[in-house]
C-alpha positions as CSV (number, residue, x, y, z in Angstrom):
1,M,10.6,42.6,70.9
2,F,12.0,42.9,74.3
3,I,11.7,40.4,77.1
4,K,12.5,41.3,80.5
5,H,15.3,39.1,82.2
6,R,16.1,38.9,85.9
7,T,19.7,39.2,86.7
8,A,21.3,36.6,89.2
9,A,23.3,39.4,90.9
10,T,20.5,42.0,91.7
11,G,17.4,40.2,90.9
12,L,16.3,43.2,88.8
13,K,14.5,42.7,85.6
14,V,16.3,43.9,82.7
15,P,14.9,44.2,78.9
16,M,16.4,41.5,76.8
17,N,15.9,41.4,72.7
18,G,15.4,38.2,70.6
19,A,19.1,38.2,69.5
20,S,20.5,38.3,73.1
21,L,17.9,35.6,74.3
22,K,19.2,33.3,71.3
23,H,22.7,33.9,72.2
24,T,22.0,33.1,76.0
25,Q,20.5,29.9,75.1
26,L,23.3,28.9,72.8
27,A,25.8,29.5,75.6
28,R,24.0,27.2,77.7
29,K,23.9,24.5,75.0
30,C,27.7,24.9,74.7
31,A,28.6,24.9,78.3
32,A,31.3,22.5,79.5
33,M,30.6,19.2,81.1
34,T,30.0,19.1,84.8
35,L,32.6,17.2,87.1
36,M,29.8,14.3,87.6
37,E,29.5,13.7,83.8
38,I,33.4,13.5,83.6
39,L,33.6,11.1,86.5
40,V,31.0,8.9,84.8
41,A,32.5,9.0,81.3
42,S,36.0,8.1,82.8
43,A,34.6,5.4,84.5
44,I,32.9,3.8,81.7
45,G,36.0,4.4,79.4
46,S,38.2,2.7,82.0
47,L,35.9,-0.4,82.1
48,V,36.0,-0.6,78.2
49,L,39.8,-0.2,78.2
50,A,40.1,-2.7,80.8
51,A,38.0,-5.3,79.0
52,L,39.9,-4.5,75.9
53,A,43.0,-5.2,77.5
54,S,41.9,-8.6,78.9
55,L,40.6,-9.7,75.7
56,I,44.0,-8.8,74.0
57,S,45.9,-10.6,76.7
58,Y,43.9,-13.7,76.5
59,S,44.1,-14.0,72.7
60,A,47.8,-13.3,72.8
61,G,48.2,-16.3,75.2
62,N,46.1,-18.4,73.1
63,F,48.0,-17.8,69.9
64,A,51.4,-18.4,71.8
65,S,50.1,-21.7,73.1
66,M,48.8,-22.7,69.6
67,F,52.3,-21.9,68.3
68,N,54.0,-23.9,71.0
69,Y,51.8,-27.0,70.3
70,V,52.7,-26.5,66.6
71,D,56.1,-26.4,67.1
72,M,56.4,-29.3,69.6
73,D,54.3,-31.3,66.9
74,A,56.7,-30.6,64.0
75,D,59.8,-31.5,66.0
76,T,58.0,-34.7,67.2
77,R,57.3,-35.8,63.9
78,Y,60.7,-35.1,62.4
79,T,62.3,-36.9,65.4
80,L,59.9,-39.8,65.1
81,D,60.7,-40.3,61.3
82,L,64.4,-39.8,61.7
83,L,64.7,-42.3,64.6
84,S,62.6,-44.8,62.7
85,T,64.7,-44.5,59.5
86,E,68.1,-44.8,61.3
87,I,67.0,-47.7,63.7
88,R,65.3,-49.6,60.8
89,Q,68.4,-49.4,58.5
90,A,70.9,-49.9,61.3
91,D,73.4,-52.9,60.6
92,A,74.3,-53.3,64.3
93,V,74.0,-51.5,67.7
94,V,77.5,-50.4,68.9
95,S,76.2,-49.5,72.4
96,F,72.9,-48.7,74.0
97,S,71.6,-47.2,77.4
98,T,68.4,-45.8,78.7
99,N,69.6,-42.2,77.4
100,Q,71.9,-43.0,74.6
101,L,71.9,-45.2,71.4
102,V,74.7,-45.8,69.0
103,L,74.1,-47.4,65.8
104,T,76.3,-48.4,62.7
105,N,75.3,-47.9,59.2
106,V,77.7,-50.0,57.0
107,A,76.4,-48.7,53.8
108,A,76.7,-45.1,54.7
109,G,80.1,-46.0,56.5
110,T,79.0,-44.0,59.7
111,L,78.2,-44.3,63.3
112,V,75.1,-42.8,64.5
113,D,75.0,-41.6,68.0
114,F,71.5,-40.4,69.6
115,T,71.9,-38.8,73.2
116,Y,69.7,-37.3,75.5
117,D,70.9,-34.8,78.2
118,P,68.6,-34.6,81.0
119,L,70.3,-31.3,82.5
120,Q,69.9,-29.7,78.9
121,Q,66.7,-31.3,78.3
122,T,67.8,-32.1,74.6
123,L,68.1,-35.1,72.4
124,V,71.0,-34.7,70.0
125,R,71.9,-36.7,66.8
126,S,75.5,-37.0,66.0
127,S,77.4,-38.5,63.0
128,G,80.9,-37.7,62.5
129,A,81.7,-34.0,63.1
130,K,77.9,-33.2,62.4
131,S,75.4,-33.0,65.2
132,K,72.0,-31.5,65.4
133,T,69.4,-31.2,68.3
134,L,66.1,-32.9,67.6
135,L,64.2,-32.4,70.6
136,R,64.3,-29.4,72.9
137,Y,62.6,-28.5,76.4
138,C,62.2,-32.5,76.8
139,D,61.7,-33.3,80.4
140,S,61.4,-37.1,80.0
141,F,63.1,-39.1,77.7
142,S,64.3,-42.8,77.7
143,F,65.3,-45.7,75.3
144,S,64.4,-49.4,76.2
145,Y,65.4,-52.5,74.4
146,F,63.8,-55.7,73.6
147,R,64.3,-59.1,71.8
148,S,61.8,-60.2,68.9
149,L,60.4,-62.9,71.0
150,T,56.9,-62.1,72.2
151,M,55.8,-63.0,75.8
152,P,52.9,-65.6,75.8
153,G,49.6,-64.1,76.5
154,S,50.5,-60.6,75.7
155,Y,51.9,-58.3,73.2
156,D,55.2,-57.4,75.1
157,Q,58.5,-58.7,74.0
158,Y,61.3,-60.0,76.3
159,P,63.9,-57.6,77.2
160,A,67.2,-57.6,75.6
161,T,70.0,-59.0,77.5
162,G,72.7,-57.6,75.2
163,A,73.6,-56.1,71.7
164,S,73.5,-59.4,70.1
165,D,69.7,-60.4,70.8
166,L,68.7,-56.7,70.6
167,K,65.9,-56.6,67.7
168,M,63.6,-53.7,68.9
169,V,64.0,-50.3,70.6
170,H,61.4,-48.7,72.4
171,V,61.7,-44.8,72.7
172,N,59.4,-42.5,74.5
173,W,59.4,-38.7,75.6
174,R,57.6,-35.9,76.5
175,C,58.4,-32.1,75.7
176,Y,57.0,-28.7,76.9
177,R,57.2,-25.3,76.2
178,T,56.4,-22.2,78.4
179,T,54.1,-19.4,77.7
180,T,53.7,-16.3,80.1
181,G,54.6,-18.7,83.1
182,Q,52.3,-21.5,82.1
183,P,53.8,-24.7,80.4
184,N,52.4,-26.0,77.5
185,T,53.1,-30.0,77.7
186,E,52.4,-32.5,75.0
187,D,51.3,-35.9,75.5
188,M,53.9,-38.6,76.1
189,Q,55.2,-39.8,72.7
190,T,56.1,-43.4,72.3
191,A,56.9,-45.8,69.4
192,K,58.6,-49.3,69.1
193,I,60.9,-49.7,66.3
194,L,62.1,-53.1,64.7
195,I,66.0,-53.2,63.6
196,R,65.5,-55.0,60.4
197,K,69.1,-55.9,59.6
198,Q,70.2,-57.3,62.8
């Protein structure tokens, strides 16, 4: 069966059989994408990729912040436990200031030194030739010292005037970590520790 087909160049009608017609229709179906279709597909793909990149970046930042808080919490717990143990078991206070505390432990035969360095932002415990950094990235730290007598009408104690009447150590600090330029800061940590043996 022949079908007349008008050519685009001459406008003349030429006969076409069924096989030729099917081949022409198939060729039209397999034709390449137009420029507009490519632009639309590229725009949609770019939006999807941008949304995916933003989600990945946000998730990575959250995971990094979570790790920072876990790390700070672990350091805080360990430091507070160690300070509590060392101060409670101390036999005497050798020297003290707002950023340093030196204790003596007769049973262990050692001096224990806790020193905060505001430039390095670290709290270091030293005993003999051994030293260990307990806190890092600590932008605020201080020791304060009190007697055992409580002020009337309050829960606060009188400040210690010397090593002889020093019975309680008040310690507080705050540390931070930095993630992608944004600091993750913990709450101020504070504790009052009683010296049992002095």
